LOFI-852331 format. One line per field, with one value per residue (C-alpha): residue number from 1; z, x, y. Coordinates in Angstrom, 2 decimals. Layout:
REM residues N
pos <- (NUM,...)
w <- (Z,...)
u <- (X,...)
v <- (Y,...)
This chain:
REM residues 103
pos <- (1,2,3,4,5,6,7,8,9,10,11,12,13,14,15,16,17,18,19,20,21,22,23,24,25,26,27,28,29,30,31,32,33,34,35,36,37,38,39,40,41,42,43,44,45,46,47,48,49,50,51,52,53,54,55,56,57,58,59,60,61,62,63,64,65,66,67,68,69,70,71,72,73,74,75,76,77,78,79,80,81,82,83,84,85,86,87,88,89,90,91,92,93,94,95,96,97,98,99,100,101,102,103)
w <- (-2.94,-2.71,-4.26,-4.46,-1.27,0.62,1.38,1.45,5.25,5.19,3.16,5.70,8.44,6.61,7.19,9.89,12.24,11.22,7.88,7.59,7.96,5.64,5.93,2.94,2.87,0.41,-0.50,-2.90,-5.96,-5.11,-2.62,-1.34,0.43,3.18,3.21,5.19,2.89,4.01,2.99,-0.50,-0.81,0.28,-1.96,-4.87,-5.70,-7.38,-7.19,-10.06,-9.84,-9.01,-5.51,-2.60,0.12,3.55,5.97,6.41,4.59,0.98,-0.12,-3.15,-5.54,-5.82,-9.58,-10.36,-7.59,-4.73,-6.74,-7.94,-4.33,-3.12,-5.86,-4.95,-1.26,-2.05,-4.17,-1.38,1.63,0.17,1.43,0.96,3.64,5.65,4.17,6.62,5.04,7.09,7.31,3.90,3.83,2.66,1.03,-0.61,1.54,3.30,1.38,-1.75,-0.09,0.28,-2.17,-5.29,-6.09,-8.95,-11.81)
u <- (9.12,5.70,4.14,0.35,0.10,2.74,6.12,9.53,9.37,6.23,8.15,10.96,8.43,7.44,10.94,10.85,13.81,13.57,12.20,8.50,6.03,3.08,0.57,-0.37,-3.85,-5.08,-7.98,-8.01,-7.98,-6.06,-4.00,-3.58,-0.90,-2.35,-0.81,-1.85,-3.46,-1.13,1.89,0.42,-0.10,3.42,4.92,2.84,1.48,-1.93,-3.67,-5.68,-9.35,-8.21,-7.22,-9.53,-9.81,-11.38,-11.01,-7.35,-6.15,-5.46,-5.40,-3.12,-3.72,-0.82,-0.16,0.45,-0.22,1.58,4.80,4.74,4.39,7.18,9.54,8.76,9.37,12.77,13.78,12.95,14.10,16.97,15.62,12.62,9.93,8.97,5.89,4.05,1.77,-1.39,-3.31,-5.00,-8.77,-10.35,-13.20,-13.60,-11.85,-13.77,-11.50,-13.57,-16.48,-14.48,-14.71,-12.54,-10.21,-11.54,-9.19)
v <- (21.16,19.51,16.43,16.49,18.54,16.56,18.13,16.52,16.90,14.71,12.15,12.14,11.37,8.17,6.81,4.19,3.58,-0.08,-1.23,-0.47,-3.28,-3.80,-6.64,-8.77,-10.32,-12.93,-15.16,-18.14,-15.85,-12.68,-10.71,-7.15,-5.15,-2.90,0.59,3.67,6.26,9.09,6.99,6.52,10.26,11.11,8.42,9.77,6.30,6.36,2.96,1.53,0.60,-2.97,-1.82,-1.06,1.58,1.49,4.38,5.26,2.13,1.24,-2.40,-2.53,-5.41,-7.81,-7.81,-4.15,-1.63,-3.41,-4.00,-0.37,0.84,-1.46,-0.22,3.41,2.63,1.11,4.10,6.56,4.54,2.55,-0.78,-3.02,-2.90,-5.95,-7.62,-9.85,-12.43,-12.77,-16.04,-16.52,-16.48,-19.75,-17.84,-14.44,-11.86,-9.10,-6.71,-7.37,-5.51,-2.29,0.60,0.48,3.33,5.40,6.10)
Protein backbone atom coordinates (compact mmCIF):
# COMPACT_ATOMS: atom_id res chain seq x y z
CA UNK A 1 0.00 0.00 0.00
CA UNK A 2 1.30 3.48 -0.80
CA UNK A 3 0.35 6.97 0.31
CA UNK A 4 1.31 9.73 -2.11
CA UNK A 5 4.38 7.82 -3.27
CA UNK A 6 5.42 6.71 0.22
CA UNK A 7 5.09 3.06 1.24
CA UNK A 8 4.16 1.61 4.59
CA UNK A 9 7.82 0.54 4.89
CA UNK A 10 8.76 4.24 4.61
CA UNK A 11 6.30 4.99 7.39
CA UNK A 12 7.87 2.34 9.60
CA UNK A 13 11.26 3.99 9.12
CA UNK A 14 9.88 7.23 10.62
CA UNK A 15 9.40 5.42 13.93
CA UNK A 16 12.06 6.50 16.37
CA UNK A 17 13.41 4.17 19.08
CA UNK A 18 12.58 6.95 21.55
CA UNK A 19 9.84 9.50 21.00
CA UNK A 20 10.67 11.76 18.08
CA UNK A 21 11.83 15.28 18.77
CA UNK A 22 10.53 18.32 16.94
CA UNK A 23 11.62 21.89 17.61
CA UNK A 24 9.10 24.68 18.12
CA UNK A 25 10.12 28.22 17.14
CA UNK A 26 8.21 31.39 17.95
CA UNK A 27 8.26 35.15 17.70
CA UNK A 28 6.04 37.68 19.53
CA UNK A 29 3.08 36.94 17.25
CA UNK A 30 3.24 33.30 16.15
CA UNK A 31 4.94 29.92 16.37
CA UNK A 32 5.96 27.01 14.13
CA UNK A 33 6.79 23.35 14.57
CA UNK A 34 9.80 22.29 12.45
CA UNK A 35 9.30 18.92 10.73
CA UNK A 36 11.44 17.21 8.08
CA UNK A 37 9.68 17.28 4.70
CA UNK A 38 9.99 13.49 4.16
CA UNK A 39 8.14 12.90 7.45
CA UNK A 40 5.27 15.13 6.28
CA UNK A 41 5.06 13.17 3.04
CA UNK A 42 5.01 9.80 4.76
CA UNK A 43 2.47 10.99 7.34
CA UNK A 44 0.30 12.35 4.50
CA UNK A 45 0.00 15.77 6.16
CA UNK A 46 -0.57 18.62 3.71
CA UNK A 47 0.21 22.02 5.28
CA UNK A 48 -1.89 25.10 4.62
CA UNK A 49 -0.55 28.31 3.11
CA UNK A 50 -0.02 29.57 6.69
CA UNK A 51 2.98 27.25 7.05
CA UNK A 52 6.44 27.73 5.56
CA UNK A 53 9.06 25.57 3.86
CA UNK A 54 12.80 25.93 3.57
CA UNK A 55 14.95 23.21 2.03
CA UNK A 56 14.23 19.88 3.69
CA UNK A 57 12.19 21.47 6.50
CA UNK A 58 8.57 22.42 6.96
CA UNK A 59 7.58 24.99 9.59
CA UNK A 60 4.00 24.16 10.55
CA UNK A 61 1.97 27.03 11.96
CA UNK A 62 0.88 26.54 15.54
CA UNK A 63 -2.91 26.98 15.26
CA UNK A 64 -3.92 24.37 12.69
CA UNK A 65 -1.13 22.56 10.85
CA UNK A 66 1.09 21.70 13.84
CA UNK A 67 -1.78 20.23 15.92
CA UNK A 68 -2.98 18.23 12.88
CA UNK A 69 0.53 16.83 12.40
CA UNK A 70 0.89 15.98 16.10
CA UNK A 71 -2.47 14.14 16.11
CA UNK A 72 -1.43 12.15 13.01
CA UNK A 73 1.91 11.31 14.65
CA UNK A 74 0.16 10.01 17.77
CA UNK A 75 -2.23 7.88 15.72
CA UNK A 76 0.63 6.21 13.83
CA UNK A 77 3.20 5.94 16.62
CA UNK A 78 0.97 5.50 19.65
CA UNK A 79 2.65 8.31 21.60
CA UNK A 80 3.16 12.04 21.38
CA UNK A 81 6.53 13.26 20.11
CA UNK A 82 8.79 15.43 22.22
CA UNK A 83 8.35 19.09 21.32
CA UNK A 84 11.29 21.26 22.34
CA UNK A 85 10.53 24.97 22.62
CA UNK A 86 13.45 26.97 21.30
CA UNK A 87 14.31 30.42 22.66
CA UNK A 88 11.58 32.78 21.37
CA UNK A 89 12.65 35.51 19.00
CA UNK A 90 12.08 39.05 20.32
CA UNK A 91 11.36 40.29 16.80
CA UNK A 92 9.85 38.80 13.65
CA UNK A 93 11.31 35.34 13.15
CA UNK A 94 13.52 34.53 10.16
CA UNK A 95 10.94 31.82 9.39
CA UNK A 96 8.60 34.51 8.06
CA UNK A 97 11.03 35.02 5.14
CA UNK A 98 10.71 31.41 3.97
CA UNK A 99 8.38 30.32 1.17
CA UNK A 100 4.76 29.58 2.05
CA UNK A 101 3.23 26.26 1.15
CA UNK A 102 0.86 26.59 -1.77
CA UNK A 103 -2.59 25.14 -1.36
